[in-house]
C-alpha positions in Angstrom: 16.4 178.2 -115.7 15.0 179.4 -119.0 17.3 176.9 -120.9 16.2 174.0 -118.7 12.5 174.7 -119.2 13.1 175.1 -123.0 14.8 171.7 -123.1 12.1 170.0 -121.0 9.4 171.5 -123.3 11.2 170.3 -126.5 11.6 166.7 -125.0 7.9 166.7 -124.2 7.0 167.8 -127.7 9.2 165.2 -129.3 7.9 162.2 -127.0 4.3 163.1 -128.1 5.4 163.1 -131.8 7.0 159.7 -131.5 4.1 158.3 -129.5 1.7 159.2 -132.3 3.7 157.6 -135.1 3.3 154.1 -133.7 -0.4 154.2 -133.4 -2.3 153.2 -136.6 -5.7 154.7 -137.5 -8.1 151.8 -137.9 -11.0 154.0 -139.2 -9.0 155.4 -142.0 -7.6 152.0 -143.0 -11.2 150.6 -143.0 -12.4 153.4 -145.1 -9.6 153.2 -147.5 -9.9 149.5 -148.0 -13.7 149.7 -148.7 -13.2 152.7 -151.0 -15.4 155.0 -148.8 -12.5 157.4 -148.1 -13.2 159.1 -151.3 -16.8 159.8 -150.3 -15.6 161.3 -147.0 -13.0 163.5 -148.8 -15.6 164.6 -151.5 -18.0 165.6 -148.7 -15.5 167.6 -146.8 -14.4 169.3 -150.0 -18.0 170.3 -150.9 -18.7 171.6 -147.4 -15.5 173.6 -147.4 -16.1 175.0 -150.9 -19.7 176.0 -149.7 -18.3 177.8 -146.7 -15.8 179.6 -148.9 -18.6 180.7 -151.3 -20.8 181.8 -148.5 -18.0 183.9 -146.9 -17.3 185.6 -150.2 -20.9 186.4 -150.7 -21.1 188.0 -147.3 -18.0 190.0 -148.0 -19.5 191.3 -151.2 -22.7 192.3 -149.4 -20.7 194.1 -146.7 -18.7 196.0 -149.3 -22.0 197.1 -150.9 -23.3 198.2 -147.5 -20.1 200.2 -146.8 -20.3 202.1 -150.1 
């Protein structure tokens, strides 16, 4: 029974993976063709870097409070 459920689970996972490959992402193609994808990537990178800096500053403050 365990083997049968594992096989069914793997088959379901593979069918969803194959289903996602055939679908194209229109929004990404549109942004790439107009050159705006770089603006989106830059904005995401800036936000991510800001979150990392904020977390490191909180970590330093907590270390000072612990001492």
